[in-house]
C-alpha positions in Angstrom: 198.6 40.3 321.1 198.7 43.7 323.0 201.1 44.0 325.9 199.8 43.6 329.5 199.4 47.3 330.2 197.6 48.0 327.0 195.2 45.1 327.8 194.5 46.5 331.3 193.9 50.0 329.9 191.5 48.8 327.3 189.5 46.1 329.1 186.2 47.9 328.8 182.9 46.4 329.6 181.6 45.0 326.3 177.9 44.6 326.8 176.8 44.1 323.2 177.9 40.7 322.0 177.5 38.7 318.8 175.7 35.4 319.0 178.5 33.6 317.2 179.8 30.5 319.0 183.0 30.9 321.1 185.5 27.9 320.6 185.9 25.8 323.7 189.7 26.1 323.4 189.4 29.8 324.1 187.2 29.2 327.0 189.7 26.8 328.4 192.5 29.5 328.1 190.2 31.9 330.0 189.6 29.4 332.8 193.3 28.6 333.0 194.0 32.3 333.5 191.3 32.4 336.3 192.9 29.5 338.2 196.3 31.2 338.0 195.0 34.0 340.3 195.7 34.4 344.0 193.3 32.9 346.5 193.2 32.5 350.2 195.6 29.9 351.6 195.8 28.4 348.1 192.7 26.5 349.2 191.2 26.8 345.7 187.6 26.9 346.8 186.6 28.5 343.6 184.3 26.7 341.1 183.5 27.9 337.6 180.3 26.9 335.9 180.3 27.2 332.1 176.8 27.8 330.9 175.7 27.4 327.3 172.2 26.0 327.9 169.7 28.6 326.7 167.0 27.5 329.2 169.3 28.0 332.2 170.4 31.4 330.9 166.8 32.5 330.4 165.8 31.4 333.9 168.6 33.6 335.4 167.8 36.5 333.0 164.3 36.8 334.6 166.0 37.8 337.9 168.6 39.8 336.1 166.0 41.9 334.4 163.9 42.2 337.6 167.0 43.7 339.3 167.4 46.2 336.5 163.7 47.2 336.6 163.7 47.7 340.3 167.2 48.9 341.2 169.7 49.4 338.3 167.5 51.3 335.8 166.2 53.9 338.3 169.8 54.4 339.6 171.1 55.2 336.1 168.2 57.6 335.6 168.9 59.6 338.7 172.6 59.2 339.4 175.3 61.7 338.2 178.0 60.4 335.9 180.9 58.8 337.6 184.5 60.3 337.4 186.0 60.5 334.0 182.6 60.0 332.2 180.6 62.8 330.4 176.9 62.9 330.5 176.6 61.7 326.9 178.9 58.8 327.6 177.0 57.9 330.7 173.8 57.8 328.7 175.4 55.5 326.2 176.6 53.3 329.0 173.0 53.1 330.4 171.8 52.1 326.9 174.4 49.4 326.8 173.4 48.1 330.2 169.8 48.1 329.1 170.8 46.2 326.0 172.7 43.6 328.0 169.7 43.2 330.3 167.4 42.3 327.4 170.0 40.1 325.6 171.8 38.6 328.6 170.7 35.1 327.8 171.9 35.4 324.2 175.6 35.7 325.1 177.1 32.4 323.7 178.9 31.5 326.9 178.7 32.4 330.5 181.3 31.7 333.1 179.7 31.8 336.5 182.4 32.4 339.2 181.5 30.6 342.4 182.9 29.8 345.8 182.4 26.8 348.1 182.0 29.0 351.1 179.2 27.5 353.3 176.0 29.2 354.5 177.6 32.4 355.9 180.5 33.7 353.8 182.8 36.2 355.5 183.7 39.6 354.2 187.1 38.2 353.0 185.5 35.6 350.8 185.7 37.8 347.7 189.5 37.8 347.9 189.4 34.2 346.8 187.3 34.7 343.7 187.5 38.3 342.3 191.2 38.1 341.4 190.3 35.1 339.3 187.5 37.1 337.7 189.9 39.9 336.8 192.4 37.5 335.3 189.6 36.0 333.2 188.5 39.5 332.0 192.1 40.3 331.0 192.4 37.0 329.1 189.0 37.6 327.4 190.3 41.0 326.2 193.6 39.5 325.1 191.8 36.9 323.0 189.8 39.6 321.2 186.6 38.6 323.0 184.2 40.8 325.0 182.6 40.6 328.4 181.7 42.5 331.5 181.9 41.8 335.2 178.3 41.7 336.4 177.0 40.8 339.9 173.5 42.2 339.5 171.9 38.8 339.8 173.1 38.7 343.4 170.3 41.1 344.2 168.2 38.0 343.9 171.0 35.6 344.9 168.9 32.8 346.3 166.7 32.7 343.2 169.5 33.1 340.7 171.7 30.4 342.3 168.7 28.1 342.3 168.2 28.8 338.6 171.8 27.9 338.1 171.4 24.7 340.0 174.1 25.4 342.5 174.2 23.1 345.5 174.0 24.2 349.2 177.2 25.9 350.4 178.1 27.1 346.9 177.4 30.7 345.9 177.8 32.7 342.7 179.9 35.9 343.0 179.9 37.0 339.3 178.7 36.1 335.9 180.9 36.8 332.8 178.8 36.8 329.6 181.3 36.1 326.8 181.2 36.6 323.1 182.7 38.5 320.2 182.0 42.2 320.7 179.9 44.3 318.4 181.9 47.4 319.3 185.6 48.3 319.4 188.0 48.2 322.3 189.2 51.5 323.6 190.5 53.2 326.8 188.6 52.7 330.0 186.8 55.8 331.3 188.3 56.7 334.7 188.8 59.8 336.9 192.2 61.3 337.7 194.5 59.1 339.7 195.2 62.0 342.0 191.6 61.9 343.1 191.8 58.4 344.4 195.3 58.0 345.9 196.5 59.4 349.2 199.8 59.3 351.1 200.0 58.2 354.7 196.8 60.1 355.7 193.3 60.1 354.2 193.0 62.8 351.5 196.7 63.8 351.9 198.0 64.0 348.3 200.5 61.6 346.9 203.0 63.9 344.9 203.9 61.1 342.5 200.5 61.2 341.0 199.8 64.9 341.3 199.6 65.4 337.6 197.7 62.2 336.8 
């Protein structure tokens, strides 16, 4: 198994997944990693819905694709590549996003990360679920599986949550489609650390990362 820093540096979004079944014991390990994460007050208001039912996944995929057609696709077509990504790589990323859109429901397993947070969740709510999501992504990578953090369904949150059968007061915050990847793991594409890190004042360089 790779060491932690190698895992973090190579946990790329794997959007092309094989349909092969994923053993439940691996899913259990991933969920255990998720519930090891920090959460507000240790209240553990997270809930994780494991979805294998094709009918449920197809019902959510309808809204997932609608969000792509109306928002995500046009954004990729007009937006400049993000830091650390060449134009060609950005086109390949767009192609992978489009592939996932069409095959979202075919991923063998989904983990839907949810919170019991009532009708009006506060801005801080994500602090009690996204650390768990990241822990699960790292565990997925360590186990040789692929996934991607996607929140696109939240553009149609009410409809997607209804398709998932979530009760009142429970909201989904992310879906992790999980399967064996078709591609290979590699370094994540990011901009220079010095472009993102400041010391004491906004946009004041932090010398320790000047060459990074």
